[in-house]
C-alpha positions, -999 to 999 in steps of 0.1 A, spaced: -7 -91 -18 -27 -103 12 6 -117 27 21 -82 24 -9 -67 41 -7 -91 70 30 -84 76 26 -46 72 -6 -41 90 -37 -33 71 -71 -17 74 -102 -29 56 -119 -4 34 -152 -5 15 -134 -17 -17 -104 -36 -5 -78 -25 21 -51 0 29 -16 -1 41 2 24 64 39 27 72 54 16 105 65 48 124 101 37 124 104 25 87 91 52 63 118 44 37 109 7 37 72 16 32 81 39 3 99 9 -14 69 -13 -7 45 12 -23 67 14 -54 68 -24 -56 30 -26 -52 24 0 -79 49 -18 -102 31 -52 -97 -4 -38 -101 -23 -50 -131 -50 -75 -137 -53 -85 -100 -55 -51 -83 -52 -13 -84 -28 5 -61 -37 41 -52 -10 57 -30 -13 90 -11 17 112 -3 28 126 30 33 160 15 70 156 16 91 129 0 72 98 7 39 79 10 16 78 40 -9 52 28 -16 30 -2 -51 17 -10 -53 -17 -27 -85 -25 -46 -88 -61 -59 -102 -65 -94 -120 -98 -90 
């Protein structure tokens, strides 16, 4: 997950980090959020927020270690 954060651009939070979409690639970010949520489990929790339309504007990643 940290590799995804490094390639996407991330922001540290109190409990982990968050990812935001690149301005020119919202569809790619939506697919990334779907993948991150599908792969969440014993390692981390993924909490996405919506843009109020048809996609996501941020996803918070909280490690469970």
